[in-house]
PARO-149827 format. One record per residue (C-alpha): residue number from 1; z negated, x, y negated. Coordinates in pm, 1 decimal. Each point is the difference from the previous one (the first is absolute). Layout:
residues N
+-----+----------+----------+----------+
! num !       pz !       px !       py !
+-----+----------+----------+----------+
! NUM !        Z !        X !        Y !
...
+-----+----------+----------+----------+
end
This chain:
residues 430
+-----+----------+----------+----------+
! num !       pz !       px !       py !
+-----+----------+----------+----------+
!   1 !   -679.8 !   2895.9 !   1764.9 !
!   2 !   -355.6 !     85.0 !    158.2 !
!   3 !     61.8 !    368.8 !    -54.1 !
!   4 !    103.8 !    -52.5 !   -348.6 !
!   5 !   -279.3 !   -191.1 !   -121.4 !
!   6 !   -251.0 !     58.2 !    254.9 !
!   7 !    -50.7 !   -358.0 !     99.4 !
!   8 !   -203.6 !     54.7 !    313.6 !
!   9 !   -220.0 !    266.4 !   -157.1 !
!  10 !    -93.5 !   -267.6 !   -281.0 !
!  11 !    -39.7 !   -294.7 !    248.5 !
!  12 !    274.0 !   -209.3 !   -105.6 !
!  13 !    333.5 !   -123.2 !    101.7 !
!  14 !    352.3 !    -55.4 !   -139.4 !
!  15 !    -47.9 !   -375.9 !    -12.8 !
!  16 !   -329.1 !     42.8 !   -180.6 !
!  17 !    143.5 !    219.8 !   -259.9 !
!  18 !    290.6 !   -232.4 !    -54.7 !
!  19 !   -231.7 !   -300.7 !    -54.0 !
!  20 !   -238.4 !    222.3 !   -220.9 !
!  21 !    319.8 !     95.2 !   -223.8 !
!  22 !     96.6 !   -355.4 !    -34.1 !
!  23 !   -348.0 !    -97.8 !   -110.2 !
!  24 !    -15.7 !    275.8 !   -245.0 !
!  25 !    359.0 !    -81.2 !   -139.4 !
!  26 !    -80.1 !   -368.7 !    -56.7 !
!  27 !   -343.5 !     76.8 !   -196.0 !
!  28 !    194.3 !    241.0 !   -231.7 !
!  29 !    357.1 !   -174.0 !    -29.7 !
!  30 !   -106.3 !   -143.6 !   -324.7 !
!  31 !     87.1 !    336.0 !   -162.7 !
!  32 !    378.6 !    -86.6 !     91.9 !
!  33 !    -10.4 !   -286.5 !   -250.9 !
!  34 !   -253.0 !    129.5 !   -284.8 !
!  35 !    110.4 !    371.6 !    -45.5 !
!  36 !    362.5 !   -111.8 !    -94.4 !
!  37 !   -155.6 !   -226.6 !   -265.7 !
!  38 !   -239.9 !    276.2 !   -136.1 !
!  39 !    293.5 !    247.7 !    -23.3 !
!  40 !    215.4 !   -246.2 !   -145.2 !
!  41 !   -247.5 !    -52.9 !   -283.2 !
!  42 !     37.0 !    385.3 !    -43.5 !
!  43 !    382.6 !    -55.2 !    -55.9 !
!  44 !    102.2 !    122.7 !    358.6 !
!  45 !    255.5 !   -232.5 !    174.7 !
!  46 !   -173.9 !   -242.7 !    216.2 !
!  47 !    236.8 !     20.6 !    285.2 !
!  48 !     12.7 !    385.8 !     16.2 !
!  49 !   -388.0 !     -6.1 !    -21.1 !
!  50 !    -13.0 !   -235.6 !    293.1 !
!  51 !    211.7 !    242.4 !    208.3 !
!  52 !   -202.5 !    298.3 !   -111.4 !
!  53 !   -309.1 !   -156.5 !     72.6 !
!  54 !    111.1 !    -73.8 !    361.0 !
!  55 !    124.7 !    320.4 !     46.3 !
!  56 !   -283.7 !    187.4 !   -134.6 !
!  57 !   -241.5 !   -173.4 !    221.0 !
!  58 !    221.2 !     62.0 !    291.9 !
!  59 !     41.3 !    376.5 !    -38.0 !
!  60 !   -377.5 !     18.3 !   -105.5 !
!  61 !   -105.4 !   -171.7 !    321.7 !
!  62 !    239.6 !    231.2 !    182.4 !
!  63 !   -146.7 !    292.3 !   -144.6 !
!  64 !   -359.5 !   -100.6 !     78.1 !
!  65 !    119.4 !    -75.4 !    370.6 !
!  66 !    144.3 !    308.5 !     61.7 !
!  67 !   -214.9 !    248.2 !   -196.3 !
!  68 !   -336.9 !   -129.1 !     45.3 !
!  69 !     47.1 !   -247.0 !    284.6 !
!  70 !   -232.0 !   -277.3 !   -169.0 !
!  71 !     42.1 !   -359.7 !     11.4 !
!  72 !    -17.7 !    -19.4 !   -380.6 !
!  73 !    306.0 !   -155.7 !   -195.3 !
!  74 !    125.6 !    126.5 !   -337.1 !
!  75 !    167.2 !   -209.7 !   -288.6 !
!  76 !     15.1 !      8.0 !   -381.9 !
!  77 !   -379.7 !    -36.1 !   -107.3 !
!  78 !   -129.2 !   -289.1 !   -196.1 !
!  79 !   -192.5 !    113.9 !   -299.4 !
!  80 !    231.4 !    306.4 !    -42.6 !
!  81 !    323.6 !   -215.3 !    -17.3 !
!  82 !   -203.5 !   -199.5 !   -294.8 !
!  83 !    -84.0 !    314.1 !   -174.6 !
!  84 !    336.8 !    112.1 !     41.6 !
!  85 !    170.5 !   -307.6 !   -159.4 !
!  86 !   -264.9 !   -127.6 !   -246.4 !
!  87 !   -198.3 !    292.6 !   -115.2 !
!  88 !    255.7 !    297.5 !     19.3 !
!  89 !    334.8 !   -197.5 !    -87.0 !
!  90 !   -120.8 !   -302.8 !   -172.4 !
!  91 !   -306.1 !    140.8 !   -185.6 !
!  92 !    103.7 !    355.9 !    -69.9 !
!  93 !    361.8 !    -52.9 !    -42.8 !
!  94 !    105.2 !    238.8 !    260.9 !
!  95 !    343.5 !    -61.2 !    175.9 !
!  96 !    -17.7 !   -107.5 !    353.8 !
!  97 !    219.5 !    328.9 !     86.1 !
!  98 !   -251.4 !    210.9 !   -153.9 !
!  99 !   -295.3 !   -204.1 !    182.7 !
! 100 !    169.5 !     63.5 !    338.5 !
! 101 !     22.7 !    349.1 !    -62.5 !
! 102 !   -378.9 !     26.7 !    -88.2 !
! 103 !    -40.9 !   -179.7 !    350.2 !
! 104 !    219.3 !    259.5 !    152.6 !
! 105 !   -216.6 !    293.8 !   -157.1 !
! 106 !   -330.0 !   -148.8 !    101.7 !
! 107 !    143.3 !    -14.9 !    358.5 !
! 108 !     78.6 !    376.0 !     -2.2 !
! 109 !   -329.0 !     71.2 !   -140.1 !
! 110 !   -170.3 !   -222.4 !    269.1 !
! 111 !    203.9 !    187.3 !    267.7 !
! 112 !    -92.3 !    332.1 !   -125.4 !
! 113 !   -375.1 !   -111.8 !    -26.9 !
! 114 !     68.8 !   -126.2 !    383.8 !
! 115 !     76.4 !    338.1 !     98.1 !
! 116 !   -281.8 !    190.4 !   -152.8 !
! 117 !   -369.5 !      4.2 !     66.2 !
! 118 !    -24.6 !   -150.9 !   -367.2 !
! 119 !     54.9 !   -334.2 !    163.1 !
! 120 !   -342.6 !    -21.1 !    163.0 !
! 121 !   -180.8 !    153.2 !   -292.9 !
! 122 !    142.5 !   -274.8 !   -237.5 !
! 123 !    -32.0 !   -276.7 !    253.3 !
! 124 !   -344.5 !     73.0 !    112.7 !
! 125 !   -117.2 !     68.1 !   -353.7 !
! 126 !     78.4 !   -328.3 !   -163.8 !
! 127 !   -314.6 !   -219.5 !     75.6 !
! 128 !     38.2 !   -308.5 !    199.7 !
! 129 !   -122.5 !   -217.3 !   -294.3 !
! 130 !    299.4 !    106.5 !   -214.1 !
! 131 !    239.8 !    -53.1 !    282.8 !
! 132 !   -139.6 !   -358.8 !     40.8 !
! 133 !      3.8 !    -69.6 !   -364.9 !
! 134 !    355.7 !    119.6 !    -38.0 !
! 135 !    128.8 !   -236.8 !    283.6 !
! 136 !   -172.7 !   -277.4 !   -160.2 !
! 137 !    135.5 !     54.8 !   -347.1 !
! 138 !    353.5 !     24.9 !    124.7 !
! 139 !    -69.2 !   -313.9 !    150.2 !
! 140 !   -122.6 !   -177.6 !   -336.0 !
! 141 !    305.5 !    145.8 !   -179.1 !
! 142 !    208.4 !   -169.9 !    274.9 !
! 143 !   -208.4 !   -323.4 !    -54.1 !
! 144 !     44.2 !     -6.4 !   -355.5 !
! 145 !    378.9 !     49.7 !     55.6 !
! 146 !     22.2 !   -285.4 !    272.3 !
! 147 !   -201.5 !   -248.9 !   -242.9 !
! 148 !    254.7 !     87.5 !   -291.2 !
! 149 !    308.8 !    -58.2 !    225.8 !
! 150 !   -171.4 !   -325.1 !    135.9 !
! 151 !    -34.1 !   -103.6 !   -385.2 !
! 152 !   -385.5 !    -75.7 !     41.4 !
! 153 !    -94.1 !    301.4 !   -234.9 !
! 154 !    213.4 !     38.5 !   -331.6 !
! 155 !    -33.4 !    228.7 !   -312.9 !
! 156 !   -223.8 !   -141.9 !   -251.7 !
! 157 !    -27.9 !    117.2 !   -374.9 !
! 158 !   -383.1 !    -41.5 !    -28.8 !
! 159 !   -143.5 !     55.7 !    351.7 !
! 160 !    269.6 !    242.3 !    132.5 !
! 161 !     72.0 !   -229.3 !    291.9 !
! 162 !    -29.9 !   -372.1 !     62.7 !
! 163 !     93.2 !   -267.5 !    237.4 !
! 164 !    358.5 !   -111.7 !     40.0 !
! 165 !    127.2 !   -356.8 !     65.2 !
! 166 !   -207.1 !    -90.8 !    287.6 !
! 167 !    195.4 !   -311.0 !     41.7 !
! 168 !    357.2 !    162.2 !     15.7 !
! 169 !    153.2 !    -13.2 !    339.9 !
! 170 !     23.1 !    366.1 !     61.6 !
! 171 !   -364.6 !     51.7 !    -61.6 !
! 172 !    -98.5 !   -294.7 !    223.1 !
! 173 !    250.7 !    105.8 !    276.8 !
! 174 !    -92.9 !    371.2 !    -19.3 !
! 175 !   -373.3 !   -101.4 !     23.0 !
! 176 !     57.1 !   -222.0 !    300.1 !
! 177 !    178.5 !    304.9 !    136.0 !
! 178 !   -309.5 !    206.2 !    -18.7 !
! 179 !   -212.4 !   -249.8 !    156.5 !
! 180 !    260.7 !      2.3 !    270.6 !
! 181 !      6.1 !    363.0 !     84.4 !
! 182 !   -379.6 !      9.9 !    -36.8 !
! 183 !    -34.2 !   -283.2 !    268.2 !
! 184 !    283.4 !    145.3 !    245.6 !
! 185 !   -199.2 !    334.4 !    -16.9 !
! 186 !   -333.6 !   -160.6 !     67.9 !
! 187 !    165.5 !   -157.8 !    312.7 !
! 188 !    142.4 !    346.2 !     87.2 !
! 189 !    368.9 !   -102.1 !     -1.3 !
! 190 !    229.8 !    283.9 !     41.5 !
! 191 !    217.4 !     53.5 !   -322.6 !
! 192 !   -203.2 !   -226.0 !   -206.4 !
! 193 !     90.7 !    153.9 !   -323.5 !
! 194 !    376.2 !    -20.3 !     67.7 !
! 195 !    -38.0 !   -360.9 !    112.9 !
! 196 !   -192.9 !    -89.2 !   -324.5 !
! 197 !    254.4 !    164.5 !   -222.6 !
! 198 !    297.5 !   -179.8 !    203.6 !
! 199 !   -162.6 !   -352.8 !    -12.9 !
! 200 !    -87.9 !     62.3 !   -382.1 !
! 201 !    351.7 !     56.0 !    -84.0 !
! 202 !    119.2 !   -282.0 !    202.9 !
! 203 !   -242.6 !   -237.8 !   -189.1 !
! 204 !    168.3 !    128.7 !   -315.8 !
! 205 !    351.2 !   -129.7 !     88.4 !
! 206 !    -42.9 !   -384.3 !    -85.1 !
! 207 !   -120.2 !    130.9 !   -356.9 !
! 208 !    289.4 !    224.0 !    -26.4 !
! 209 !   -213.6 !    318.6 !     -3.9 !
! 210 !    171.3 !    148.7 !    330.6 !
! 211 !    339.5 !     47.4 !     64.6 !
! 212 !     98.8 !    143.5 !    338.3 !
! 213 !    343.1 !    124.1 !     74.4 !
! 214 !    -11.6 !     65.8 !    358.2 !
! 215 !   -229.0 !    200.0 !    263.2 !
! 216 !    189.5 !    247.6 !    155.9 !
! 217 !    285.4 !    233.5 !   -156.4 !
! 218 !    130.3 !    348.5 !     14.4 !
! 219 !   -250.0 !    227.2 !   -187.2 !
! 220 !     48.3 !     56.7 !   -367.2 !
! 221 !    128.1 !    310.6 !   -129.6 !
! 222 !   -231.3 !    293.3 !    -58.4 !
! 223 !    228.2 !    186.9 !   -256.6 !
! 224 !   -191.4 !   -138.0 !   -312.4 !
! 225 !   -309.2 !    193.5 !     91.2 !
! 226 !     97.9 !    266.6 !    282.6 !
! 227 !    -66.1 !    364.5 !   -163.8 !
! 228 !    -48.1 !   -141.2 !   -336.5 !
! 229 !   -338.3 !    163.4 !    -65.4 !
! 230 !    -14.4 !    230.2 !   -316.6 !
! 231 !   -157.2 !    287.6 !     87.5 !
! 232 !     43.1 !    188.5 !   -288.4 !
! 233 !   -181.0 !   -255.1 !   -200.0 !
! 234 !   -282.0 !    -27.7 !    236.7 !
! 235 !   -100.9 !    369.0 !    -53.7 !
! 236 !    -49.7 !    -24.0 !   -370.5 !
! 237 !   -344.2 !     44.6 !   -119.4 !
! 238 !    -45.4 !   -342.9 !    -92.9 !
! 239 !     30.1 !   -147.9 !    328.7 !
! 240 !   -250.6 !    245.2 !    178.4 !
! 241 !   -254.8 !   -250.1 !     -8.2 !
! 242 !    210.4 !   -260.6 !    173.0 !
! 243 !     92.6 !    238.0 !    255.2 !
! 244 !   -354.9 !     81.0 !     57.1 !
! 245 !    -90.1 !   -372.5 !     29.7 !
! 246 !    255.3 !    -66.8 !    248.9 !
! 247 !   -120.4 !    293.9 !    200.9 !
! 248 !   -382.2 !   -107.1 !    -24.2 !
! 249 !     40.2 !   -345.5 !    100.4 !
! 250 !    260.6 !     80.3 !    262.9 !
! 251 !   -258.9 !    241.8 !    148.9 !
! 252 !   -302.9 !   -201.7 !    -41.1 !
! 253 !    187.4 !   -315.7 !    162.0 !
! 254 !    131.8 !    185.8 !    306.6 !
! 255 !   -302.0 !    197.3 !     66.9 !
! 256 !   -221.1 !   -314.6 !     -1.7 !
! 257 !    236.2 !   -195.4 !    213.8 !
! 258 !     33.9 !    282.8 !    241.8 !
! 259 !   -379.6 !     20.0 !     35.8 !
! 260 !    -59.5 !   -379.0 !     20.5 !
! 261 !    311.4 !    -58.1 !    267.0 !
! 262 !    -75.0 !    296.6 !    214.0 !
! 263 !   -371.4 !    -71.7 !     17.3 !
! 264 !     81.6 !   -361.1 !     96.5 !
! 265 !    251.9 !    115.9 !    276.7 !
! 266 !   -242.6 !    251.1 !    152.5 !
! 267 !    192.1 !    287.4 !    -81.5 !
! 268 !   -254.3 !    174.3 !   -242.2 !
! 269 !   -177.2 !    293.0 !    142.2 !
! 270 !   -385.4 !    -16.6 !     41.9 !
! 271 !    -50.8 !    214.3 !   -309.9 !
! 272 !    182.2 !   -265.4 !   -202.0 !
! 273 !    318.6 !    221.5 !    -73.1 !
! 274 !    350.8 !   -151.4 !     44.7 !
! 275 !    222.2 !    180.1 !    269.6 !
! 276 !    340.3 !     85.4 !   -101.2 !
! 277 !   -104.6 !    -79.6 !   -371.2 !
! 278 !    234.1 !    273.2 !   -142.5 !
! 279 !    313.5 !   -163.2 !    182.0 !
! 280 !   -101.3 !   -348.0 !   -106.0 !
! 281 !    -21.2 !    111.1 !   -359.1 !
! 282 !    333.0 !    160.8 !     24.3 !
! 283 !    150.0 !   -313.8 !    141.2 !
! 284 !   -146.7 !   -184.8 !   -311.2 !
! 285 !    119.8 !    262.8 !   -258.9 !
! 286 !    343.7 !     -8.6 !    167.0 !
! 287 !     30.4 !   -353.2 !    -13.9 !
! 288 !    -86.7 !     24.5 !   -354.0 !
! 289 !    267.3 !    238.3 !    -97.6 !
! 290 !    266.1 !   -194.6 !    207.1 !
! 291 !   -107.6 !   -330.5 !   -166.0 !
! 292 !     71.9 !    163.6 !   -336.3 !
! 293 !    347.4 !    115.6 !    120.6 !
! 294 !     72.8 !   -340.7 !     96.5 !
! 295 !   -132.2 !   -188.7 !   -296.1 !
! 296 !   -356.2 !   -116.6 !     43.3 !
! 297 !   -334.6 !     78.9 !    -90.2 !
! 298 !   -253.9 !    213.4 !    201.7 !
! 299 !     -4.5 !    -83.3 !    385.7 !
! 300 !   -341.3 !      2.5 !    135.6 !
! 301 !   -190.4 !    -72.5 !    332.5 !
! 302 !    -95.4 !   -368.3 !     11.6 !
! 303 !   -348.7 !   -128.0 !     83.2 !
! 304 !    161.4 !   -301.1 !    181.9 !
! 305 !     73.5 !    239.9 !    277.3 !
! 306 !   -350.5 !    -85.8 !    121.6 !
! 307 !    136.9 !   -327.4 !    108.9 !
! 308 !    235.2 !    173.3 !    251.5 !
! 309 !   -278.0 !    226.1 !    128.4 !
! 310 !   -200.1 !   -297.2 !     35.7 !
! 311 !    275.9 !   -134.9 !    230.4 !
! 312 !    -14.6 !    326.6 !    217.5 !
! 313 !    220.5 !    238.3 !   -188.9 !
! 314 !   -118.1 !    360.1 !     57.4 !
! 315 !    328.8 !    216.7 !    -50.2 !
! 316 !    291.6 !     81.4 !   -217.1 !
! 317 !    208.9 !   -258.0 !    212.3 !
! 318 !   -185.5 !   -289.3 !   -177.8 !
! 319 !    123.2 !    174.5 !   -352.4 !
! 320 !    351.7 !     34.7 !    135.2 !
! 321 !     10.0 !   -358.8 !     82.0 !
! 322 !   -107.5 !   -105.7 !   -358.2 !
! 323 !    292.3 !    233.0 !   -122.6 !
! 324 !    269.1 !   -164.8 !    216.0 !
! 325 !   -121.2 !   -347.7 !   -116.6 !
! 326 !     23.5 !    119.2 !   -375.1 !
! 327 !    379.1 !    102.6 !     91.6 !
! 328 !     81.8 !   -330.1 !    135.8 !
! 329 !   -148.9 !   -167.2 !   -308.4 !
! 330 !    257.5 !    169.7 !   -195.9 !
! 331 !    244.0 !   -316.6 !     96.2 !
! 332 !   -258.7 !   -238.0 !   -183.7 !
! 333 !     94.2 !    102.8 !   -355.0 !
! 334 !    102.5 !   -335.3 !   -114.0 !
! 335 !   -335.7 !   -151.7 !     95.8 !
! 336 !   -205.4 !    280.3 !   -123.8 !
! 337 !    163.1 !     28.0 !   -345.2 !
! 338 !      5.7 !   -378.7 !    -75.1 !
! 339 !   -393.9 !    -51.9 !     31.3 !
! 340 !   -122.0 !    -53.4 !   -369.7 !
! 341 !   -291.8 !    165.6 !   -152.8 !
! 342 !   -252.4 !   -283.0 !     32.1 !
! 343 !     52.2 !      4.3 !    353.9 !
! 344 !   -101.2 !    357.9 !     41.6 !
! 345 !   -264.7 !    -31.9 !   -255.7 !
! 346 !   -255.6 !   -150.5 !    253.0 !
! 347 !     47.4 !    296.8 !    248.5 !
! 348 !    -79.9 !    268.9 !   -286.0 !
! 349 !   -309.8 !   -200.0 !    -75.7 !
! 350 !    -91.4 !    -13.2 !    365.2 !
! 351 !     80.1 !    350.2 !     44.0 !
! 352 !   -242.0 !     86.9 !   -293.5 !
! 353 !   -283.7 !   -187.2 !    167.1 !
! 354 !     53.1 !    199.4 !    313.9 !
! 355 !     -0.9 !    330.6 !   -191.3 !
! 356 !   -305.6 !   -122.9 !   -202.1 !
! 357 !   -198.0 !     11.2 !    342.0 !
! 358 !    -50.9 !    370.2 !    -11.7 !
! 359 !   -274.5 !    -45.3 !   -279.6 !
! 360 !   -223.9 !   -160.3 !    282.1 !
! 361 !    -56.7 !    362.5 !    128.6 !
! 362 !    -98.5 !    162.1 !   -332.6 !
! 363 !   -357.3 !    153.8 !      5.5 !
! 364 !   -140.8 !   -283.4 !   -235.1 !
! 365 !   -347.4 !    156.8 !     19.2 !
! 366 !    121.0 !    332.4 !   -180.1 !
! 367 !    118.9 !    -69.5 !   -383.4 !
! 368 !    168.0 !    356.2 !    -11.0 !
! 369 !    226.3 !   -116.5 !    306.3 !
! 370 !    105.7 !   -366.6 !    -82.4 !
! 371 !      0.4 !      9.0 !   -386.8 !
! 372 !    294.5 !    243.3 !    -41.5 !
! 373 !    172.1 !   -181.3 !    294.8 !
! 374 !    -34.0 !   -333.9 !   -164.7 !
! 375 !    109.4 !    152.8 !   -355.3 !
! 376 !    301.7 !    132.6 !    132.8 !
! 377 !     89.5 !   -340.6 !    177.5 !
! 378 !    -50.2 !   -205.4 !   -304.5 !
! 379 !    179.8 !    230.2 !   -204.5 !
! 380 !    323.2 !    -15.9 !    199.4 !
! 381 !     80.2 !   -366.7 !    -63.5 !
! 382 !   -143.4 !    -11.1 !   -346.2 !
! 383 !    183.5 !    313.8 !   -120.6 !
! 384 !    304.9 !   -108.4 !    205.4 !
! 385 !      8.7 !    356.0 !    131.2 !
! 386 !   -100.4 !    137.4 !    362.1 !
! 387 !     29.5 !    351.3 !   -139.3 !
! 388 !   -267.4 !    -70.0 !   -270.6 !
! 389 !   -215.9 !   -160.0 !    238.4 !
! 390 !     -0.6 !    281.7 !    209.9 !
! 391 !    -64.1 !    248.5 !   -272.0 !
! 392 !   -274.5 !   -218.0 !   -139.0 !
! 393 !   -182.8 !    -18.8 !    344.5 !
! 394 !     18.4 !    377.0 !     51.9 !
! 395 !   -128.2 !     90.4 !   -338.3 !
! 396 !   -275.1 !   -244.8 !     34.6 !
! 397 !   -103.4 !    120.0 !    324.4 !
! 398 !    -47.3 !    358.3 !   -110.5 !
! 399 !   -163.6 !   -104.7 !   -332.5 !
! 400 !   -236.9 !   -228.6 !    185.3 !
! 401 !    -98.2 !    245.2 !    241.3 !
! 402 !    -63.9 !    259.8 !   -258.9 !
! 403 !   -217.1 !   -210.7 !   -197.1 !
! 404 !   -199.6 !   -127.6 !    288.9 !
! 405 !    -48.5 !    393.7 !     90.9 !
! 406 !    216.5 !    -33.1 !    306.1 !
! 407 !    303.9 !    232.1 !   -101.3 !
! 408 !    -49.4 !    195.2 !    317.4 !
! 409 !     92.2 !   -321.6 !    182.9 !
! 410 !    350.3 !      9.3 !   -152.5 !
! 411 !    283.0 !    165.1 !    213.3 !
! 412 !    209.3 !    236.8 !   -174.2 !
! 413 !    318.6 !   -249.5 !     52.5 !
! 414 !   -177.6 !   -246.9 !   -209.4 !
! 415 !    -63.0 !    241.1 !   -302.3 !
! 416 !    354.3 !     97.3 !     43.9 !
! 417 !    144.1 !   -352.8 !    -34.5 !
! 418 !   -259.2 !    -90.7 !   -262.8 !
! 419 !    120.4 !    288.2 !   -234.8 !
! 420 !    366.2 !    -50.6 !     63.4 !
! 421 !    -74.0 !   -388.0 !    -72.4 !
! 422 !   -194.1 !     96.5 !   -331.4 !
! 423 !    283.3 !    252.6 !   -119.2 !
! 424 !    257.7 !   -279.1 !     63.9 !
! 425 !   -193.6 !   -244.4 !   -200.6 !
! 426 !    -50.8 !    257.2 !   -270.8 !
! 427 !    352.7 !     88.9 !    -27.0 !
! 428 !    146.0 !   -345.2 !     34.5 !
! 429 !   -228.4 !   -214.5 !   -168.9 !
! 430 !    -48.5 !   -207.3 !    319.0 !
+-----+----------+----------+----------+
end
């Protein structure tokens, strides 16, 4: 084990790595509950989605452990699952099978980019302000979905959105759940989000809002989603923008997570570059393709891995431990699939708040940097489209720099993405 993961070289021990893996798992285990619900909103069988979530996470973690030897865990990503279910399937009327095909194709593109020098050109060319704005915008998108599932925000014919029935039991219990999660996190309680979800669901039992049918059982069948992706439908010209969006968000999300976590773990080189970046991105892209094969949205690196790093995790043994725990979680299907939407909604809103934290690092004294980032972040929830927000951000960045007389500051990657986004808007009307 020491030779495989180079434990002594990285100044760690098997016990430290196992504890770190458990810590990371507890901070991200909420995805076991939330992702099947979001996939079910797209028409996917919840039981199969639960199995796909656990297996995709386990395989992704193993890939990261053995390919890159990093203490970084993978699972279906928040934000991309919402884009999959609510924007692509729900908003555009695309079948979930075709949407899975788009996820698979985006994974292939990601893999090819990870093998080529184009990877560094693209990642390094996108300004940090747009990366921060996209992260916050996805958070706002999740927050809107969470508030809607909570019943706190509803459609309104005059004002587009309005307040729901604030005195109803689901809204009150859900709001209490958010406060509980926030309080537990402030107290640094491990697994705070999972505890909050479970206690919120339990509070709904006396009101007939939660119906548990057990805790442990054999895993549900994966047959409803396994190999159900429609690649032929996904390669159609009309879905090119969807594939591109999955790819871009996946690339930016994973690059940002890798940079943040390796820096915190002390694994980054003095010049700011990430060792074994190509291998880590190949693990991410492989996880995305495998997730689509199994029947779930894009698998990404989790920023919650920082919790395990804080606990001492320094090698792939931490990631492998997380993967094994996801496999063990396969036997908790009755618990995961019985939790209602009002109990997971507070977690969505909490994760949204965490993602909005990235705005703190914007260059607020430079309008040409923060304005495009904020514009894109605002556009995501109000257009109910992550893809639209990304496109608007890149177009605004290029044009504002041009008008400000700083066109030379715009990297070729930004011009390319802005041009592709403008062409998509012109051809599709949005």
